MMTF fields as JSON, N, C-alpha, C and O atoms, coordinates in Angstrom:
{
  "mmtfVersion": "1.0.0",
  "mmtfProducer": "UNKNOWN",
  "numBonds": 307,
  "numAtoms": 308,
  "numGroups": 77,
  "numChains": 1,
  "numModels": 1,
  "chainsPerModel": [1],
  "groupsPerChain": [77],
  "chainIdList": ["A"],
  "bondAtomList": [4, 2, 8, 6, 12, 10, 16, 14, 20, 18, 24, 22, 28, 26, 32, 30, 36, 34, 40, 38, 44, 42, 48, 46, 52, 50, 56, 54, 60, 58, 64, 62, 68, 66, 72, 70, 76, 74, 80, 78, 84, 82, 88, 86, 92, 90, 96, 94, 100, 98, 104, 102, 108, 106, 112, 110, 116, 114, 120, 118, 124, 122, 128, 126, 132, 130, 136, 134, 140, 138, 144, 142, 148, 146, 152, 150, 156, 154, 160, 158, 164, 162, 168, 166, 172, 170, 176, 174, 180, 178, 184, 182, 188, 186, 192, 190, 196, 194, 200, 198, 204, 202, 208, 206, 212, 210, 216, 214, 220, 218, 224, 222, 228, 226, 232, 230, 236, 234, 240, 238, 244, 242, 248, 246, 252, 250, 256, 254, 260, 258, 264, 262, 268, 266, 272, 270, 276, 274, 280, 278, 284, 282, 288, 286, 292, 290, 296, 294, 300, 298, 304, 302],
  "bondOrderList": [1, 1, 1, 1, 1, 1, 1, 1, 1, 1, 1, 1, 1, 1, 1, 1, 1, 1, 1, 1, 1, 1, 1, 1, 1, 1, 1, 1, 1, 1, 1, 1, 1, 1, 1, 1, 1, 1, 1, 1, 1, 1, 1, 1, 1, 1, 1, 1, 1, 1, 1, 1, 1, 1, 1, 1, 1, 1, 1, 1, 1, 1, 1, 1, 1, 1, 1, 1, 1, 1, 1, 1, 1, 1, 1, 1],
  "groupList": [{"groupName": "MET", "atomNameList": ["N", "CA", "C", "O"], "elementList": ["N", "C", "C", "O"], "formalChargeList": [0, 0, 0, 0], "bondAtomList": [1, 0, 2, 1, 3, 2], "bondOrderList": [1, 1, 2], "singleLetterCode": "M", "chemCompType": "L-PEPTIDE LINKING"}, {"groupName": "GLU", "atomNameList": ["N", "CA", "C", "O"], "elementList": ["N", "C", "C", "O"], "formalChargeList": [0, 0, 0, 0], "bondAtomList": [1, 0, 2, 1, 3, 2], "bondOrderList": [1, 1, 2], "singleLetterCode": "E", "chemCompType": "L-PEPTIDE LINKING"}, {"groupName": "THR", "atomNameList": ["N", "CA", "C", "O"], "elementList": ["N", "C", "C", "O"], "formalChargeList": [0, 0, 0, 0], "bondAtomList": [1, 0, 2, 1, 3, 2], "bondOrderList": [1, 1, 2], "singleLetterCode": "T", "chemCompType": "L-PEPTIDE LINKING"}, {"groupName": "ASP", "atomNameList": ["N", "CA", "C", "O"], "elementList": ["N", "C", "C", "O"], "formalChargeList": [0, 0, 0, 0], "bondAtomList": [1, 0, 2, 1, 3, 2], "bondOrderList": [1, 1, 2], "singleLetterCode": "D", "chemCompType": "L-PEPTIDE LINKING"}, {"groupName": "TYR", "atomNameList": ["N", "CA", "C", "O"], "elementList": ["N", "C", "C", "O"], "formalChargeList": [0, 0, 0, 0], "bondAtomList": [1, 0, 2, 1, 3, 2], "bondOrderList": [1, 1, 2], "singleLetterCode": "Y", "chemCompType": "L-PEPTIDE LINKING"}, {"groupName": "ILE", "atomNameList": ["N", "CA", "C", "O"], "elementList": ["N", "C", "C", "O"], "formalChargeList": [0, 0, 0, 0], "bondAtomList": [1, 0, 2, 1, 3, 2], "bondOrderList": [1, 1, 2], "singleLetterCode": "I", "chemCompType": "L-PEPTIDE LINKING"}, {"groupName": "ASN", "atomNameList": ["N", "CA", "C", "O"], "elementList": ["N", "C", "C", "O"], "formalChargeList": [0, 0, 0, 0], "bondAtomList": [1, 0, 2, 1, 3, 2], "bondOrderList": [1, 1, 2], "singleLetterCode": "N", "chemCompType": "L-PEPTIDE LINKING"}, {"groupName": "LEU", "atomNameList": ["N", "CA", "C", "O"], "elementList": ["N", "C", "C", "O"], "formalChargeList": [0, 0, 0, 0], "bondAtomList": [1, 0, 2, 1, 3, 2], "bondOrderList": [1, 1, 2], "singleLetterCode": "L", "chemCompType": "L-PEPTIDE LINKING"}, {"groupName": "SER", "atomNameList": ["N", "CA", "C", "O"], "elementList": ["N", "C", "C", "O"], "formalChargeList": [0, 0, 0, 0], "bondAtomList": [1, 0, 2, 1, 3, 2], "bondOrderList": [1, 1, 2], "singleLetterCode": "S", "chemCompType": "L-PEPTIDE LINKING"}, {"groupName": "PRO", "atomNameList": ["N", "CA", "C", "O"], "elementList": ["N", "C", "C", "O"], "formalChargeList": [0, 0, 0, 0], "bondAtomList": [1, 0, 2, 1, 3, 2], "bondOrderList": [1, 1, 2], "singleLetterCode": "P", "chemCompType": "L-PEPTIDE LINKING"}, {"groupName": "ARG", "atomNameList": ["N", "CA", "C", "O"], "elementList": ["N", "C", "C", "O"], "formalChargeList": [0, 0, 0, 0], "bondAtomList": [1, 0, 2, 1, 3, 2], "bondOrderList": [1, 1, 2], "singleLetterCode": "R", "chemCompType": "L-PEPTIDE LINKING"}, {"groupName": "PHE", "atomNameList": ["N", "CA", "C", "O"], "elementList": ["N", "C", "C", "O"], "formalChargeList": [0, 0, 0, 0], "bondAtomList": [1, 0, 2, 1, 3, 2], "bondOrderList": [1, 1, 2], "singleLetterCode": "F", "chemCompType": "L-PEPTIDE LINKING"}, {"groupName": "GLY", "atomNameList": ["N", "CA", "C", "O"], "elementList": ["N", "C", "C", "O"], "formalChargeList": [0, 0, 0, 0], "bondAtomList": [1, 0, 2, 1, 3, 2], "bondOrderList": [1, 1, 2], "singleLetterCode": "G", "chemCompType": "PEPTIDE LINKING"}, {"groupName": "LYS", "atomNameList": ["N", "CA", "C", "O"], "elementList": ["N", "C", "C", "O"], "formalChargeList": [0, 0, 0, 0], "bondAtomList": [1, 0, 2, 1, 3, 2], "bondOrderList": [1, 1, 2], "singleLetterCode": "K", "chemCompType": "L-PEPTIDE LINKING"}, {"groupName": "CYS", "atomNameList": ["N", "CA", "C", "O"], "elementList": ["N", "C", "C", "O"], "formalChargeList": [0, 0, 0, 0], "bondAtomList": [1, 0, 2, 1, 3, 2], "bondOrderList": [1, 1, 2], "singleLetterCode": "C", "chemCompType": "L-PEPTIDE LINKING"}, {"groupName": "ALA", "atomNameList": ["N", "CA", "C", "O"], "elementList": ["N", "C", "C", "O"], "formalChargeList": [0, 0, 0, 0], "bondAtomList": [1, 0, 2, 1, 3, 2], "bondOrderList": [1, 1, 2], "singleLetterCode": "A", "chemCompType": "L-PEPTIDE LINKING"}, {"groupName": "VAL", "atomNameList": ["N", "CA", "C", "O"], "elementList": ["N", "C", "C", "O"], "formalChargeList": [0, 0, 0, 0], "bondAtomList": [1, 0, 2, 1, 3, 2], "bondOrderList": [1, 1, 2], "singleLetterCode": "V", "chemCompType": "L-PEPTIDE LINKING"}, {"groupName": "TRP", "atomNameList": ["N", "CA", "C", "O"], "elementList": ["N", "C", "C", "O"], "formalChargeList": [0, 0, 0, 0], "bondAtomList": [1, 0, 2, 1, 3, 2], "bondOrderList": [1, 1, 2], "singleLetterCode": "W", "chemCompType": "L-PEPTIDE LINKING"}, {"groupName": "HIS", "atomNameList": ["N", "CA", "C", "O"], "elementList": ["N", "C", "C", "O"], "formalChargeList": [0, 0, 0, 0], "bondAtomList": [1, 0, 2, 1, 3, 2], "bondOrderList": [1, 1, 2], "singleLetterCode": "H", "chemCompType": "L-PEPTIDE LINKING"}],
  "groupTypeList": [0, 1, 1, 2, 3, 4, 5, 6, 7, 5, 8, 5, 6, 9, 6, 5, 10, 11, 12, 13, 9, 14, 5, 13, 12, 2, 10, 5, 15, 5, 16, 3, 5, 7, 12, 17, 7, 2, 7, 12, 0, 8, 4, 1, 1, 5, 4, 1, 6, 11, 9, 1, 5, 10, 10, 1, 18, 5, 7, 16, 15, 7, 8, 4, 15, 8, 13, 10, 1, 1, 5, 2, 10, 7, 5, 5, 15],
  "groupIdList": [1, 2, 3, 4, 5, 6, 7, 8, 9, 10, 11, 12, 13, 14, 15, 16, 17, 18, 19, 20, 21, 22, 23, 24, 25, 26, 27, 28, 29, 30, 31, 32, 33, 34, 35, 36, 37, 38, 39, 40, 41, 42, 43, 44, 45, 46, 47, 48, 49, 50, 51, 52, 53, 54, 55, 56, 57, 58, 59, 60, 61, 62, 63, 64, 65, 66, 67, 68, 69, 70, 71, 72, 73, 74, 75, 76, 77],
  "secStructList": [7, 7, 2, 2, 2, 2, 2, 2, 2, 3, 3, 7, 7, 6, 6, 1, 4, 4, 4, 7, 7, 3, 3, 6, 6, 1, 1, 7, 5, 2, 2, 2, 2, 2, 2, 2, 2, 2, 6, 6, 7, 7, 2, 2, 2, 2, 2, 2, 2, 7, 6, 6, 7, 7, 2, 2, 2, 2, 2, 2, 2, 2, 2, 2, 2, 2, 2, 2, 2, 2, 2, 2, 2, 2, 2, 2, 7],
  "xCoordList": [57.426, 58.596, 58.132, 57.42, 58.526, 58.125, 59.191, 60.353, 58.769, 59.71, 60.865, 61.966, 60.643, 61.738, 62.838, 63.994, 62.483, 63.505, 64.506, 65.685, 64.035, 64.953, 66.047, 67.226, 65.646, 66.6, 67.613, 68.797, 67.153, 68.025, 68.897, 69.967, 68.458, 69.156, 69.774, 70.625, 69.367, 69.88, 70.558, 70.055, 71.687, 72.366, 72.663, 72.862, 72.685, 73.059, 74.179, 73.984, 75.346, 76.525, 77.186, 77.555, 77.343, 77.934, 79.35, 79.835, 80.016, 81.373, 81.422, 82.498, 80.274, 80.209, 79.322, 78.146, 79.899, 79.178, 78.456, 77.354, 79.094, 78.567, 77.188, 76.383, 76.914, 75.654, 74.488, 73.346, 74.763, 73.677, 73.225, 74.05, 71.937, 71.48, 72.145, 72.122, 72.738, 73.459, 72.959, 72.36, 73.216, 72.96, 73.943, 75.153, 73.401, 74.202, 75.377, 75.212, 76.563, 77.759, 78.45, 79.44, 77.922, 78.529, 78.643, 78.19, 79.243, 79.274, 78.328, 78.422, 77.423, 76.474, 75.263, 74.539, 75.058, 73.96, 72.661, 72.666, 71.566, 70.244, 70.154, 69.621, 70.67, 70.628, 71.406, 71.052, 72.454, 73.194, 72.286, 72.22, 71.593, 70.707, 69.603, 69.3, 69.009, 67.959, 68.499, 67.823, 69.696, 70.324, 70.564, 70.313, 71.046, 71.284, 69.975, 69.921, 68.925, 67.627, 67.13, 66.573, 67.334, 66.923, 67.663, 67.103, 68.914, 69.708, 69.301, 69.8, 68.392, 67.907, 68.603, 68.378, 69.451, 70.098, 69.048, 68.159, 69.168, 68.27, 68.803, 69.949, 67.956, 68.409, 69.639, 70.609, 69.587, 70.684, 71.985, 73.052, 71.899, 73.104, 73.666, 74.882, 72.79, 73.252, 73.948, 75.02, 73.345, 73.965, 75.341, 76.279, 75.46, 76.733, 77.81, 78.956, 77.444, 78.409, 78.694, 79.77, 77.739, 77.87, 77.392, 76.249, 78.25, 77.835, 77.337, 76.673, 77.64, 77.158, 75.683, 75.069, 75.118, 73.714, 72.842, 73.139, 71.761, 70.777, 69.433, 69.26, 68.509, 67.185, 66.535, 65.95, 66.635, 66.015, 66.596, 65.894, 67.867, 68.471, 67.835, 67.566, 67.602, 66.968, 65.547, 65.113, 64.833, 63.456, 63.397, 62.511, 64.319, 64.303, 64.681, 64.184, 65.542, 65.883, 64.658, 64.402, 63.907, 62.686, 61.648, 60.996, 61.505, 60.546, 60.94, 60.092, 62.222, 62.721, 62.445, 61.993, 62.716, 62.473, 60.983, 60.606, 60.159, 58.717, 58.228, 57.449, 58.675, 58.27, 58.789, 58.094, 59.987, 60.563, 59.743, 59.547, 59.269, 58.423, 57.11, 56.634, 56.524, 55.292, 55.506, 54.677, 56.611, 56.909, 57.077, 56.583, 57.764, 57.971, 56.635, 56.441, 55.72, 54.406, 53.63, 52.932, 53.741, 53.036, 53.568, 52.803, 54.871, 55.489, 55.085, 54.814, 55.039, 54.691, 53.22, 52.862, 52.367, 50.919, 50.571, 49.397],
  "yCoordList": [103.668, 104.427, 105.561, 105.326, 106.749, 107.912, 108.255, 107.87, 108.988, 109.356, 110.189, 110.117, 110.977, 111.778, 110.89, 111.305, 109.667, 108.742, 108.387, 108.169, 108.331, 108.041, 109.098, 108.782, 110.336, 111.445, 111.362, 111.632, 110.99, 110.932, 109.69, 109.714, 108.606, 107.327, 106.755, 105.869, 107.238, 106.696, 107.794, 108.914, 107.466, 108.412, 107.733, 106.521, 108.557, 108.076, 108.983, 110.176, 108.388, 109.136, 108.353, 107.194, 108.966, 108.231, 107.721, 106.839, 108.273, 107.846, 106.727, 106.229, 106.341, 105.256, 104.151, 104.368, 102.971, 101.779, 102.041, 101.542, 102.832, 103.123, 103.762, 103.566, 104.528, 105.245, 104.437, 104.895, 103.233, 102.451, 103.144, 103.725, 103.093, 103.654, 102.907, 101.677, 103.672, 103.103, 103.71, 104.786, 103.004, 103.557, 104.704, 104.541, 105.858, 107.069, 106.847, 106.295, 107.285, 107.162, 105.811, 105.564, 104.928, 103.605, 103.312, 104.094, 102.195, 101.705, 100.517, 99.763, 100.355, 99.246, 99.662, 100.593, 98.953, 99.277, 98.63, 97.612, 99.248, 98.697, 97.264, 96.385, 97.035, 95.693, 94.686, 93.507, 95.125, 94.227, 93.744, 92.549, 94.679, 94.335, 93.4, 92.407, 93.712, 92.848, 91.452, 90.455, 91.381, 90.091, 89.283, 88.078, 89.932, 89.216, 88.658, 87.52, 89.469, 88.994, 87.825, 86.863, 87.913, 86.837, 85.544, 84.456, 85.661, 84.483, 83.896, 82.846, 84.579, 84.062, 84.617, 84.132, 85.631, 86.233, 86.943, 87.616, 86.78, 87.497, 88.914, 89.215, 89.764, 91.122, 91.054, 91.787, 90.174, 90.048, 89.641, 90.159, 88.722, 88.303, 89.46, 89.623, 90.25, 91.41, 92.392, 92.903, 92.662, 93.578, 93.087, 93.876, 91.78, 91.21, 91.349, 91.681, 91.096, 91.143, 92.558, 92.828, 93.452, 94.827, 95.765, 96.221, 96.059, 96.827, 98.238, 98.852, 98.751, 100.091, 100.085, 101.144, 98.898, 98.756, 98.66, 97.92, 99.432, 99.406, 98.938, 98.845, 98.652, 98.178, 99.131, 98.688, 100.423, 101.403, 101.342, 101.642, 100.957, 100.81, 99.648, 99.756, 98.553, 97.401, 97.759, 97.428, 98.43, 98.82, 99.808, 99.708, 100.757, 101.719, 101.017, 101.394, 100.016, 99.256, 98.525, 98.531, 97.899, 97.206, 98.189, 97.921, 99.298, 100.308, 100.901, 101.102, 101.178, 101.728, 100.761, 101.171, 99.486, 98.479, 98.389, 98.248, 98.469, 98.41, 99.604, 99.438, 100.781, 101.992, 101.95, 102.366, 101.46, 101.385, 100.447, 100.712, 99.356, 98.414, 99.08, 98.876, 99.869, 100.587, 101.539, 101.616, 102.255, 103.21, 102.48, 102.948, 101.34, 100.562, 100.109, 100.169, 99.66, 99.225, 100.38, 100.195, 101.558, 102.723, 103.135, 103.515, 103.056, 103.432, 102.455, 102.869, 101.17, 100.146, 100.237, 100.024, 100.553, 100.608, 101.724, 101.923],
  "zCoordList": [108.897, 108.499, 107.586, 106.61, 107.897, 107.114, 106.079, 106.208, 105.051, 103.992, 104.515, 103.97, 105.556, 106.108, 106.671, 106.748, 107.066, 107.561, 106.47, 106.75, 105.222, 104.124, 104.052, 103.892, 104.171, 104.076, 105.203, 105.001, 106.388, 107.556, 107.608, 108.216, 106.981, 107.151, 105.886, 105.968, 104.719, 103.459, 102.658, 102.568, 102.085, 101.199, 99.867, 99.787, 98.835, 97.504, 97.009, 96.78, 96.853, 96.441, 95.314, 95.506, 94.138, 93.012, 93.281, 92.573, 94.303, 94.636, 95.673, 96.005, 96.175, 97.167, 96.613, 96.324, 96.472, 95.989, 94.668, 94.437, 93.808, 92.464, 92.502, 91.592, 93.556, 93.645, 94.182, 94.144, 94.684, 95.286, 96.572, 97.277, 96.885, 98.157, 99.315, 99.372, 100.235, 101.375, 102.675, 102.691, 103.755, 105.072, 105.261, 105.106, 105.595, 105.719, 106.669, 107.757, 106.246, 107.062, 106.968, 107.656, 106.107, 105.928, 104.434, 103.598, 104.121, 102.744, 102.59, 101.622, 103.544, 103.523, 102.703, 103.058, 101.598, 100.688, 101.17, 101.862, 100.784, 101.093, 100.572, 101.25, 99.385, 98.795, 99.643, 99.667, 100.337, 101.235, 102.365, 102.656, 102.991, 104.103, 103.629, 104.29, 102.497, 101.958, 101.663, 101.917, 101.138, 100.852, 102.111, 102.134, 103.159, 104.419, 104.97, 105.435, 104.914, 105.389, 104.545, 105.073, 103.244, 102.343, 102.645, 102.51, 103.052, 103.405, 104.757, 105.16, 105.452, 106.719, 107.942, 109.051, 107.765, 108.927, 109.77, 109.248, 111.079, 111.985, 112.18, 111.848, 112.719, 113.026, 113.934, 113.739, 114.917, 115.876, 115.185, 115.514, 114.238, 113.509, 112.688, 112.587, 112.112, 111.349, 112.288, 111.964, 113.451, 114.419, 114.849, 114.965, 115.086, 115.531, 114.46, 114.766, 113.207, 112.119, 111.627, 111.094, 111.805, 111.317, 112.417, 112.386, 113.388, 114.571, 114.259, 115.094, 113.091, 112.735, 112.327, 112.2, 112.122, 111.732, 112.983, 113.92, 112.964, 114.045, 113.479, 112.264, 114.353, 113.958, 112.957, 111.968, 113.205, 112.315, 110.905, 109.938, 110.771, 109.449, 108.685, 107.489, 109.377, 108.73, 108.312, 107.208, 109.195, 108.879, 107.724, 106.876, 107.675, 106.566, 105.258, 104.197, 105.315, 104.1, 103.57, 102.366, 104.458, 104.041, 103.501, 102.492, 104.161, 103.731, 102.383, 101.514, 102.217, 100.955, 99.807, 98.738, 100.03, 98.993, 98.67, 97.506, 99.668, 99.463, 98.645, 97.706, 98.993, 98.264, 96.833, 95.906, 96.653, 95.313, 94.432, 93.246, 95.014, 94.279, 93.875, 92.758, 94.763, 94.435, 93.264, 92.358, 93.288, 92.21, 90.893, 89.867, 90.894, 89.692, 89.114, 87.9, 89.95, 89.478, 88.865, 87.868, 89.441, 88.914, 87.541, 86.654, 87.384, 86.094, 84.999, 83.872, 85.313, 84.328, 83.944, 82.785, 84.919, 84.68, 83.789, 83.478]
}
């Protein structure tokens, strides 16, 4: 997943979900997707429950979380 994908797939708007990063065009936050995966939901279950979510959205959520963790480690170091 490239950084340009973040721009195309993730939006941050202070008026939507209190500024949490969300899948563009939805109110589904990155943290929601990560939470569903943590609960053991499969990609297919997520698609069934949230038809606006596609595979690329799940992958960008995972990539975003990974990059955010890297940035946090750099700031602390």
